[in-house]
C-alpha positions as CSV (number, residue, x, y, z in Angstrom):
1,M,27.3,48.9,20.5
2,N,24.3,47.0,19.1
3,R,24.8,43.4,18.3
4,S,22.3,41.3,16.3
5,Y,20.9,38.2,18.0
6,K,18.2,35.6,17.5
7,V,16.5,33.2,19.9
8,V,15.9,29.9,18.0
9,D,13.7,27.1,19.2
10,V,15.4,23.8,18.3
11,F,13.9,20.3,17.7
12,T,10.4,21.7,17.0
13,S,8.6,23.5,14.1
14,R,6.2,25.1,16.6
15,P,7.4,28.0,18.7
16,L,7.9,27.5,22.4
17,L,7.9,23.7,22.3
18,G,11.6,23.0,21.7
19,N,14.9,24.1,23.3
20,P,15.8,27.7,22.8
21,V,19.3,28.9,22.1
22,A,20.3,32.6,22.0
23,V,22.6,33.3,19.0
24,V,24.7,36.4,19.0
25,L,25.4,37.0,15.3
26,D,28.0,39.9,15.7
27,A,30.3,38.5,18.4
28,Q,33.6,40.0,17.1
29,G,35.3,42.1,19.8
30,L,33.6,40.5,22.7
31,S,35.9,39.1,25.4
32,T,35.4,35.7,27.0
33,D,34.1,37.4,30.2
34,E,31.6,39.4,28.2
35,M,30.3,36.3,26.5
36,Q,29.9,34.6,29.8
37,A,28.1,37.5,31.2
38,I,25.7,37.5,28.3
39,A,25.1,33.8,28.7
40,R,24.5,34.2,32.4
41,W,22.0,37.0,31.6
42,T,20.0,35.1,29.0
43,N,19.8,32.2,31.5
44,L,19.2,29.7,28.7
45,S,20.9,26.3,28.7
46,E,23.2,27.7,26.0
47,T,24.1,31.0,24.3
48,T,26.3,31.0,21.2
49,F,28.6,33.6,19.7
50,V,29.2,33.6,15.9
51,L,32.7,34.5,14.8
52,P,34.7,34.4,11.6
53,P,36.4,31.0,11.2
54,T,40.2,30.7,11.7
55,V,40.6,27.8,9.2
56,D,39.7,27.8,5.5
57,E,37.7,24.5,5.8
58,A,35.0,26.2,8.0
59,D,32.1,28.4,7.1
60,Y,31.9,30.1,10.5
61,G,33.2,29.9,14.1
62,L,31.1,29.3,17.2
63,R,31.7,29.6,20.9
64,I,29.1,28.0,23.2
65,F,28.4,29.0,26.8
66,T,26.1,27.7,29.5
67,P,25.1,30.1,32.3
68,R,28.3,29.0,34.2
69,N,31.0,27.9,31.7
70,E,32.1,27.6,28.1
71,I,31.8,24.1,26.5
72,P,33.5,22.8,23.3
73,F,30.4,21.4,21.6
74,A,26.6,21.1,22.1
75,G,23.9,19.8,19.9
76,H,20.9,22.1,19.9
77,P,23.1,25.2,19.9
78,T,24.9,23.8,16.8
79,L,21.6,23.4,15.0
80,G,20.0,26.6,16.2
81,S,23.0,28.7,15.3
82,A,23.2,27.3,11.8
83,H,19.5,28.1,11.4
84,A,20.0,31.6,12.6
85,I,23.1,32.2,10.4
86,L,21.3,30.8,7.3
87,E,18.2,32.9,8.0
88,A,20.2,36.0,8.4
89,G,22.1,35.4,5.1
90,R,25.5,35.3,6.9
91,V,26.5,32.1,5.1
92,T,25.4,30.1,2.1
93,A,25.2,26.3,2.1
94,R,27.9,24.4,0.1
95,P,26.9,22.3,-2.8
96,G,25.0,19.3,-1.5
97,G,23.5,21.3,1.3
98,Q,26.4,21.3,3.8
99,L,27.9,23.7,6.3
100,I,31.1,23.3,8.4
101,Q,31.1,24.8,11.9
102,Q,34.3,25.4,13.8
103,C,34.0,25.1,17.5
104,G,36.0,24.0,20.5
105,V,35.8,20.3,19.6
106,G,37.0,21.0,16.0
107,L,35.1,21.0,12.7
108,V,31.5,19.8,12.8
109,E,29.7,18.9,9.6
110,L,26.0,19.9,9.2
111,T,23.5,19.0,6.5
112,I,20.5,20.9,5.3
113,E,17.4,19.4,3.7
114,E,14.0,20.7,2.8
115,H,10.9,18.5,3.6
116,S,7.5,19.8,2.6
117,G,8.8,23.3,2.6
118,E,10.4,23.0,6.0
119,R,14.2,23.2,6.6
120,Q,15.7,20.2,8.5
121,L,19.2,20.5,9.9
122,A,21.4,17.7,11.2
123,F,24.9,17.5,12.6
124,R,27.4,14.7,12.5
125,L,28.3,13.8,16.1
126,P,32.0,14.1,17.0
127,P,33.6,10.8,17.6
128,A,32.5,9.3,20.9
129,R,34.8,8.0,23.6
130,I,33.0,5.6,25.9
131,E,34.2,4.2,29.2
132,P,32.3,2.2,31.8
133,L,30.9,3.6,35.0
134,H,32.3,1.9,38.1
135,A,30.0,-0.1,40.3
136,A,30.4,2.4,43.2
137,D,29.4,5.2,40.9
138,I,26.4,3.3,39.6
139,A,25.3,2.8,43.2
140,D,25.7,6.5,43.8
141,L,23.7,7.2,40.6
142,E,20.8,5.0,41.8
143,L,20.7,7.0,45.1
144,I,20.6,10.2,43.1
145,L,17.8,8.9,40.9
146,G,15.9,7.1,43.6
147,C,15.5,4.0,41.6
148,K,17.5,1.2,39.8
149,V,19.0,1.6,36.4
150,D,19.2,-1.2,33.8
151,I,22.4,-3.0,34.7
152,K,22.1,-5.3,31.6
153,T,23.2,-2.2,29.6
154,A,25.5,-0.9,32.3
155,P,25.7,2.9,32.4
156,A,28.7,4.6,30.8
157,I,30.5,7.9,30.4
158,V,30.2,9.1,26.8
159,N,32.6,11.9,25.7
160,V,31.6,13.8,22.5
161,G,33.2,17.1,23.5
162,V,30.6,17.5,26.2
163,I,30.6,14.5,28.6
164,W,27.4,12.7,29.5
165,V,26.8,9.8,31.9
166,I,24.3,7.7,29.9
167,A,21.9,5.3,31.7
168,Q,19.0,3.2,30.4
169,M,15.8,3.0,32.4
170,N,13.2,0.2,32.3
171,D,10.8,2.2,30.0
172,A,9.7,5.7,29.0
173,A,7.3,5.9,32.0
174,S,10.3,5.3,34.4
175,V,12.1,8.2,32.7
176,L,9.2,10.6,33.0
177,D,8.7,9.6,36.7
178,L,12.3,10.5,37.7
179,R,12.8,13.1,40.5
180,P,16.6,13.2,40.8
181,D,18.4,14.8,43.7
182,L,19.9,17.7,41.8
183,A,22.3,18.9,44.6
184,R,23.7,15.4,44.9
185,L,23.8,15.1,41.1
186,A,25.8,18.3,40.8
187,A,28.4,17.0,43.2
188,F,28.5,13.7,41.3
189,E,29.1,15.5,38.0
190,R,32.0,17.5,39.5
191,R,33.6,14.4,41.1
192,L,33.5,12.5,37.8
193,G,34.4,15.6,35.7
194,V,31.3,15.1,33.5
195,T,28.8,17.7,32.0
196,G,25.7,15.9,33.2
197,L,23.4,12.9,33.1
198,T,21.2,11.8,30.2
199,V,18.7,8.9,30.7
200,F,16.4,7.1,28.3
201,G,13.8,4.4,28.1
202,T,11.9,2.7,25.3
203,H,8.4,3.8,24.2
204,E,5.5,1.7,23.3
205,R,4.1,4.5,21.1
206,A,4.4,4.1,17.3
207,D,5.8,7.6,16.5
208,A,8.9,7.5,18.8
209,A,11.4,4.9,19.9
210,I,12.6,6.4,23.2
211,E,11.9,9.1,25.8
212,V,15.0,11.1,27.0
213,R,15.8,13.5,29.9
214,S,19.0,15.4,30.4
215,F,20.2,17.0,33.6
216,A,23.3,19.2,34.1
217,P,22.9,21.1,37.4
218,S,26.7,21.6,37.8
219,S,26.5,23.8,34.7
220,G,23.5,25.7,35.9
221,V,21.0,23.7,33.9
222,D,18.8,21.6,36.2
223,E,17.0,20.0,33.2
224,D,17.8,20.6,29.6
225,P,14.5,20.7,27.7
226,V,15.8,18.9,24.5
227,C,19.4,17.9,24.3
228,G,21.2,17.2,21.0
229,S,24.5,16.0,22.3
230,G,22.7,13.9,25.0
231,N,20.6,12.2,22.3
232,G,23.7,11.7,20.1
233,S,25.5,10.2,23.1
234,I,22.6,7.8,23.6
235,A,22.9,6.7,20.0
236,A,26.6,6.1,20.4
237,F,25.9,4.2,23.6
238,Q,23.3,2.0,22.0
239,W,25.6,1.2,19.1
240,E,28.4,0.3,21.4
241,R,26.1,-1.9,23.6
242,G,24.7,-3.7,20.6
243,L,21.2,-2.3,21.1
244,M,20.9,-1.3,17.4
245,P,20.8,-3.3,14.2
246,V,24.2,-4.2,12.8
247,G,23.5,-2.1,9.7
248,G,22.5,0.9,11.8
249,G,19.1,2.6,11.5
250,N,16.9,5.6,12.1
251,Y,14.7,6.5,15.0
252,V,12.8,9.4,16.6
253,A,13.3,10.4,20.3
254,T,11.0,12.6,22.3
255,Q,12.1,14.9,25.1
256,G,10.9,17.8,27.2
257,R,7.4,16.8,28.4
258,R,8.4,17.3,32.1
259,V,9.4,20.9,31.4
260,G,6.4,21.8,29.2
261,R,8.1,21.1,25.8
262,D,7.5,18.6,23.0
263,G,10.9,18.1,21.3
264,R,11.4,15.5,18.5
265,I,14.9,14.4,17.7
266,K,15.7,12.5,14.5
267,V,18.7,10.1,14.9
268,N,20.5,8.2,12.3
269,V,23.3,5.6,12.9
270,D,25.1,4.3,9.8
271,A,26.7,0.8,9.3
272,S,30.0,2.1,10.7
273,G,28.4,3.6,13.9
274,N,28.6,7.2,12.8
275,V,25.8,9.2,14.4
276,R,23.7,12.1,12.9
277,V,21.2,14.1,15.0
278,G,18.7,16.5,13.5
279,G,15.4,18.2,13.5
280,S,13.5,21.3,12.9
281,C,14.2,24.9,14.1
282,V,12.1,28.0,14.3
283,T,13.1,31.6,15.3
284,C,11.0,32.9,18.2
285,A,12.7,36.3,18.8
286,E,15.2,38.6,17.2
287,G,16.7,42.0,17.9
288,S,19.8,43.6,19.1
289,L,21.8,43.6,22.3
290,R,22.9,47.0,23.5
291,L,26.2,46.6,25.2
């Protein structure tokens, strides 16, 4: 049977510079094992499978897989899948430019805007649960990274459906210079029951506030090129740590330079601490899977 699919580059308007997600548009009838096999074969950080929703409030259902496991939510797959579905004419935006995605974490609201003829998509981050990282775990993390983290904004575990350890570095250059011990990091992730590690540091450049890198070797993703849920978790972390204005704000993050990408992530935090993460998407490939 042939099943339509697209490969969408997320957090970029220029092909090959963002984070690709494979989107299988005709996923009905596929078993979980078949979905996992397809995700293992595409070997991208995530592959998604579009299904009919099971609740009236949603426009479509989505299952999300890394090469090794299914996850309840992820950022760039949410945006890339919405882009693919809209482009294929499978759904129509609601009044006000909204879509509702049903996935493992529940219902996720997306917004659609046009800027200079370019579609911009954003998702509302699921509620974040934040807990501190214990001192012994921070010490282990520093051994993994080969450097100190910023203890003034002590690292934390941020759960938004996927679970990230978030740590602030001294600056953007420190983030770009990291060479983490990935084998040790994978064991660290498994021991803590987290998806991966996302680090950030402030920029001096005028067009971006922070540089970000995300690592999830225990899920088969040594370094995620541009990570939506990781960036959203950083925003939640910064809000909780008092690193943002009381009334919220907007900023741009950059990610991907160490893996040959140039992702730009637009982040908004409102006065109540609600986080939106968005950016551009572009389709790089489309066709059919013959299964």
